[in-house]
Z-matrix of the N, CA and C atoms (Angstrom, degrees):
N
C 1 1.449
C 2 1.536 1 108.29
N 3 1.292 2 116.79 1 137.74
C 4 1.455 3 121.34 2 178.73
C 5 1.503 4 111.60 3 -82.29
N 6 1.342 5 115.43 4 146.38
C 7 1.497 6 115.73 5 174.10
C 8 1.500 7 112.57 6 -64.49
N 9 1.302 8 115.24 7 154.51
C 10 1.491 9 120.75 8 -177.55
C 11 1.514 10 108.80 9 -66.33
N 12 1.334 11 115.49 10 134.34
C 13 1.472 12 120.50 11 178.15
C 14 1.513 13 111.26 12 -91.12
N 15 1.343 14 114.95 13 -33.90
C 16 1.464 15 120.72 14 177.67
C 17 1.537 16 108.48 15 -133.11
N 18 1.306 17 115.34 16 165.38
C 19 1.438 18 119.17 17 178.81
C 20 1.506 19 112.48 18 -59.89
N 21 1.356 20 115.36 19 -27.29
C 22 1.494 21 119.61 20 179.77
C 23 1.545 22 111.95 21 -66.48
N 24 1.325 23 117.64 22 -18.86
C 25 1.475 24 120.81 23 177.65
C 26 1.534 25 111.56 24 -77.70
N 27 1.320 26 117.94 25 -15.25
C 28 1.472 27 121.47 26 -177.44
C 29 1.499 28 110.63 27 -75.37
N 30 1.314 29 117.38 28 126.41
C 31 1.484 30 120.96 29 178.20
C 32 1.532 31 110.02 30 -61.11
N 33 1.356 32 117.55 31 -37.16
C 34 1.433 33 119.57 32 -179.01
C 35 1.519 34 110.31 33 -63.47
N 36 1.336 35 117.23 34 -40.77
C 37 1.460 36 120.13 35 177.19
C 38 1.514 37 111.16 36 -64.88
N 39 1.295 38 118.69 37 -42.98
C 40 1.459 39 122.53 38 -179.87
C 41 1.533 40 110.98 39 -59.92
N 42 1.319 41 115.36 40 -44.86
C 43 1.502 42 121.03 41 179.10
C 44 1.533 43 110.51 42 -66.44
N 45 1.327 44 116.27 43 -41.72
C 46 1.469 45 119.61 44 176.80
C 47 1.513 46 112.91 45 -62.69
N 48 1.346 47 114.90 46 -39.34
C 49 1.470 48 120.23 47 -179.69
C 50 1.568 49 108.53 48 -63.38
N 51 1.302 50 115.44 49 -45.38
C 52 1.459 51 120.55 50 179.38
C 53 1.520 52 111.00 51 -61.09
N 54 1.335 53 115.90 52 -37.63
C 55 1.468 54 121.51 53 175.52
C 56 1.532 55 110.34 54 -59.29
N 57 1.344 56 116.45 55 -46.52
C 58 1.478 57 120.94 56 179.15
C 59 1.502 58 111.89 57 -58.90
N 60 1.331 59 114.83 58 -44.60
C 61 1.500 60 118.07 59 178.85
C 62 1.498 61 112.22 60 -59.53
N 63 1.328 62 116.80 61 -39.06
C 64 1.459 63 122.16 62 178.58
C 65 1.523 64 111.45 63 -68.55
N 66 1.331 65 117.44 64 -36.31
C 67 1.469 66 121.26 65 179.82
C 68 1.521 67 107.82 66 -68.09
N 69 1.314 68 119.64 67 -39.71
C 70 1.474 69 121.45 68 176.32
C 71 1.539 70 109.95 69 -60.03
N 72 1.305 71 116.89 70 -41.04
C 73 1.502 72 120.39 71 178.86
C 74 1.478 73 109.28 72 -64.87
N 75 1.313 74 119.05 73 -46.56
C 76 1.448 75 123.32 74 -179.58
C 77 1.518 76 112.83 75 -61.24
N 78 1.317 77 115.27 76 -49.33
C 79 1.465 78 119.56 77 -176.04
C 80 1.523 79 113.01 78 -72.14
N 81 1.328 80 118.35 79 -16.81
C 82 1.473 81 120.43 80 176.78
C 83 1.508 82 110.77 81 -65.13
N 84 1.370 83 116.80 82 -20.74
C 85 1.472 84 121.84 83 -179.43
C 86 1.514 85 111.80 84 -98.34
N 87 1.309 86 118.70 85 4.79
C 88 1.484 87 120.84 86 178.31
C 89 1.509 88 109.58 87 -71.26
N 90 1.314 89 118.39 88 156.66
C 91 1.434 90 121.51 89 176.63
C 92 1.531 91 110.15 90 -58.82
N 93 1.349 92 115.71 91 145.33
C 94 1.462 93 119.90 92 -177.39
C 95 1.541 94 109.63 93 -62.38
N 96 1.297 95 118.49 94 -24.11
C 97 1.462 96 120.42 95 178.53
C 98 1.540 97 113.08 96 -66.64
N 99 1.331 98 114.71 97 -13.52
C 100 1.535 99 120.09 98 178.13
C 101 1.486 100 112.42 99 -93.75
N 102 1.306 101 119.88 100 0.39
C 103 1.507 102 120.87 101 -173.40
C 104 1.543 103 111.16 102 -55.68
N 105 1.291 104 119.02 103 -40.27
C 106 1.462 105 121.46 104 -179.69
C 107 1.535 106 113.30 105 -97.24
N 108 1.304 107 116.46 106 0.63
C 109 1.410 108 123.74 107 -178.89
C 110 1.534 109 111.44 108 -109.29
N 111 1.312 110 115.13 109 -110.13
C 112 1.488 111 120.98 110 -175.00
C 113 1.515 112 112.76 111 -59.97
N 114 1.311 113 117.21 112 -41.84
C 115 1.487 114 118.72 113 -179.22
C 116 1.520 115 110.47 114 -57.54
N 117 1.265 116 116.18 115 -52.68
C 118 1.496 117 122.11 116 -176.79
C 119 1.535 118 110.58 117 -61.89
N 120 1.343 119 116.58 118 -48.38
C 121 1.467 120 122.39 119 -178.24
C 122 1.550 121 109.53 120 -62.27
N 123 1.323 122 117.19 121 -44.74
C 124 1.433 123 121.68 122 -177.08
C 125 1.544 124 110.49 123 -64.60
N 126 1.295 125 115.94 124 -46.74
C 127 1.477 126 117.73 125 178.44
C 128 1.500 127 114.08 126 -63.62
N 129 1.333 128 117.28 127 -40.76
C 130 1.477 129 118.88 128 177.49
C 131 1.528 130 111.02 129 -62.06
N 132 1.323 131 116.29 130 -45.47
C 133 1.468 132 119.16 131 -179.11
C 134 1.523 133 111.24 132 -62.43
N 135 1.340 134 116.15 133 -42.00
C 136 1.470 135 121.55 134 -178.29
C 137 1.537 136 109.21 135 -63.73
N 138 1.304 137 117.10 136 -48.14
C 139 1.492 138 121.85 137 -177.46
C 140 1.494 139 109.58 138 -63.49
N 141 1.327 140 117.36 139 -31.33
C 142 1.458 141 120.85 140 -179.91
C 143 1.521 142 112.90 141 -62.37
N 144 1.293 143 118.21 142 -27.77
C 145 1.474 144 120.45 143 -177.77
C 146 1.538 145 112.28 144 -64.61
N 147 1.380 146 119.92 145 -61.73
C 148 1.416 147 119.13 146 179.13
C 149 1.549 148 112.59 147 -68.68
N 150 1.353 149 116.67 148 -28.63
C 151 1.456 150 118.89 149 -179.81
C 152 1.561 151 111.67 150 -64.11
N 153 1.287 152 115.93 151 -40.62
C 154 1.465 153 119.59 152 179.61
C 155 1.504 154 111.52 153 -76.12
N 156 1.289 155 119.27 154 -29.43
C 157 1.468 156 122.95 155 171.57
C 158 1.495 157 108.88 156 -62.21
N 159 1.340 158 116.67 157 -46.93
C 160 1.425 159 122.57 158 -178.21
C 161 1.545 160 110.13 159 -63.88
N 162 1.349 161 115.78 160 -47.38
C 163 1.458 162 117.85 161 179.01
C 164 1.479 163 113.56 162 -63.26
N 165 1.308 164 118.30 163 -38.57
C 166 1.451 165 121.79 164 -179.26
C 167 1.513 166 112.88 165 -71.77
N 168 1.314 167 116.57 166 -22.44
C 169 1.466 168 121.92 167 -178.36
C 170 1.523 169 112.03 168 -57.74
N 171 1.292 170 117.91 169 -42.14
C 172 1.486 171 122.70 170 -175.92
C 173 1.541 172 114.10 171 -88.78
N 174 1.282 173 117.23 172 -4.54
C 175 1.466 174 118.12 173 -179.45
C 176 1.540 175 108.30 174 -70.79
N 177 1.326 176 115.34 175 139.99
C 178 1.442 177 122.04 176 -173.56
C 179 1.576 178 113.08 177 -77.48
N 180 1.292 179 114.60 178 -46.85
C 181 1.491 180 118.15 179 -175.73
C 182 1.524 181 111.30 180 -85.83
N 183 1.333 182 114.79 181 150.64
C 184 1.475 183 120.12 182 178.15
C 185 1.510 184 111.25 183 -64.66
N 186 1.313 185 119.05 184 -34.89
C 187 1.458 186 120.52 185 -178.54
C 188 1.539 187 109.57 186 -61.22
N 189 1.336 188 115.28 187 -45.26
C 190 1.492 189 119.05 188 179.00
C 191 1.515 190 110.68 189 -66.25
N 192 1.309 191 118.57 190 -41.96
C 193 1.492 192 121.23 191 177.53
C 194 1.530 193 110.35 192 -58.62
N 195 1.281 194 117.09 193 -47.77
C 196 1.464 195 123.07 194 -178.96
C 197 1.525 196 110.46 195 -61.41
N 198 1.313 197 116.52 196 -40.82
C 199 1.472 198 120.73 197 -178.66
C 200 1.514 199 109.86 198 -61.29
N 201 1.338 200 118.22 199 -43.01
C 202 1.471 201 120.10 200 -179.94
C 203 1.504 202 112.86 201 -70.41
N 204 1.333 203 116.65 202 -36.66
C 205 1.499 204 120.99 203 175.36
C 206 1.519 205 108.94 204 -64.62
N 207 1.293 206 116.93 205 -37.33
C 208 1.489 207 121.75 206 179.54
C 209 1.528 208 109.21 207 -65.72
N 210 1.303 209 118.67 208 -42.17
C 211 1.500 210 122.12 209 176.61
C 212 1.503 211 109.80 210 -61.61
N 213 1.358 212 115.18 211 -44.40
C 214 1.495 213 119.36 212 177.87
C 215 1.528 214 110.38 213 -59.10
N 216 1.303 215 116.73 214 -42.32
C 217 1.500 216 120.69 215 179.76
C 218 1.522 217 109.87 216 -65.16
N 219 1.326 218 119.44 217 -39.41
C 220 1.442 219 121.91 218 178.09
C 221 1.540 220 111.23 219 -63.17
N 222 1.318 221 116.28 220 -42.54
C 223 1.454 222 120.84 221 176.42
C 224 1.483 223 113.21 222 -65.05
N 225 1.307 224 114.81 223 -31.65
C 226 1.491 225 121.13 224 175.80
C 227 1.531 226 108.46 225 -64.19
N 228 1.319 227 118.39 226 -45.11
C 229 1.426 228 120.55 227 178.64
C 230 1.493 229 113.48 228 -66.15
N 231 1.332 230 116.72 229 -34.45
C 232 1.447 231 121.78 230 173.23
C 233 1.563 232 110.14 231 -57.91
N 234 1.348 233 114.13 232 -46.58
C 235 1.442 234 119.71 233 178.74
C 236 1.509 235 112.08 234 -63.23
N 237 1.349 236 117.16 235 -34.55
C 238 1.419 237 120.77 236 179.18
C 239 1.558 238 109.22 237 -59.26
N 240 1.326 239 115.81 238 -43.73
C 241 1.440 240 119.63 239 177.10
C 242 1.548 241 111.83 240 -63.77
N 243 1.306 242 117.06 241 -44.12
C 244 1.453 243 121.25 242 179.03
C 245 1.535 244 111.45 243 -60.92
N 246 1.319 245 117.11 244 -34.53
C 247 1.448 246 119.06 245 174.78
C 248 1.519 247 111.86 246 -64.32
N 249 1.294 248 115.89 247 -42.96
C 250 1.485 249 122.50 248 177.66
C 251 1.523 250 109.17 249 -61.52
N 252 1.298 251 116.81 250 -46.82
C 253 1.478 252 122.33 251 -179.65
C 254 1.531 253 110.67 252 -63.76
N 255 1.327 254 117.00 253 -43.79
C 256 1.445 255 121.11 254 179.38
C 257 1.537 256 110.76 255 -58.88
N 258 1.300 257 116.13 256 -44.52
C 259 1.463 258 123.27 257 177.90
C 260 1.523 259 110.45 258 -63.60
N 261 1.327 260 116.99 259 -48.35
C 262 1.479 261 119.43 260 -178.58
C 263 1.470 262 114.61 261 -66.66
N 264 1.359 263 117.44 262 -28.19
C 265 1.503 264 121.19 263 176.65
C 266 1.514 265 111.65 264 -81.49
N 267 1.319 266 115.85 265 -7.86
C 268 1.492 267 119.03 266 179.70
C 269 1.534 268 112.67 267 77.74
N 270 1.305 269 117.80 268 22.48
C 271 1.480 270 122.37 269 -179.02
C 272 1.542 271 113.32 270 -83.11
N 273 1.311 272 115.88 271 -8.55
C 274 1.453 273 118.62 272 179.57
C 275 1.532 274 111.91 273 160.85
N 276 1.322 275 117.34 274 158.73
C 277 1.446 276 123.80 275 175.94
C 278 1.528 277 108.27 276 -79.50
N 279 1.252 278 116.84 277 121.01
C 280 1.514 279 120.69 278 -175.21
C 281 1.537 280 111.66 279 -110.37
N 282 1.324 281 118.17 280 10.26
C 283 1.476 282 118.21 281 -175.59
C 284 1.537 283 112.26 282 -62.12
N 285 1.332 284 117.43 283 -43.18
C 286 1.444 285 118.78 284 -179.10
C 287 1.534 286 110.58 285 -68.97
N 288 1.277 287 120.10 286 -36.53
C 289 1.465 288 123.05 287 178.11
C 290 1.531 289 109.51 288 -67.68
N 291 1.314 290 116.84 289 -35.92
C 292 1.474 291 119.56 290 178.00
C 293 1.483 292 110.48 291 -61.85
N 294 1.348 293 119.52 292 -40.13
C 295 1.434 294 123.56 293 176.63
C 296 1.546 295 111.31 294 -64.80
N 297 1.312 296 116.61 295 -40.09
C 298 1.472 297 120.64 296 176.13
C 299 1.479 298 113.39 297 -64.10
N 300 1.337 299 115.48 298 -39.72
C 301 1.422 300 120.93 299 177.46
C 302 1.553 301 110.80 300 -65.55
N 303 1.301 302 117.50 301 -41.90
C 304 1.479 303 121.45 302 177.56
C 305 1.533 304 110.77 303 -62.47
N 306 1.329 305 116.63 304 -34.42
C 307 1.462 306 120.59 305 179.63
C 308 1.568 307 109.05 306 -67.78
N 309 1.315 308 115.03 307 -44.55
C 310 1.460 309 117.39 308 177.50
C 311 1.543 310 112.09 309 -62.62
N 312 1.359 311 114.35 310 -39.13
C 313 1.457 312 118.04 311 179.16
C 314 1.514 313 113.07 312 -62.32
N 315 1.345 314 115.75 313 -38.89
C 316 1.467 315 120.46 314 177.60
C 317 1.558 316 112.59 315 -63.07
N 318 1.321 317 113.76 316 -36.09
C 319 1.444 318 119.45 317 -177.05
C 320 1.553 319 109.81 318 -72.38
């Protein structure tokens, strides 16, 4: 297997990107009163996961790479909470997305 040439070659980035797309679909159905609240926060946290993976990909030193992966992991945990909150508020079934999030976390 060849090493990744761009961040788009990384399986973790691909899975995180798919997670973001699903979050946008889910949050499109949230109440309009959440547009500046949960919808905005959730989308920003989700986008932060693959964005930080992409940014860390080109960093030269391991310390920098690890820092960006750590930020991505923190955003992932933020999304984990938003999935719990979404479910508890009755805004949608998040069980499938929770599994996708766990997969990204493992990678």
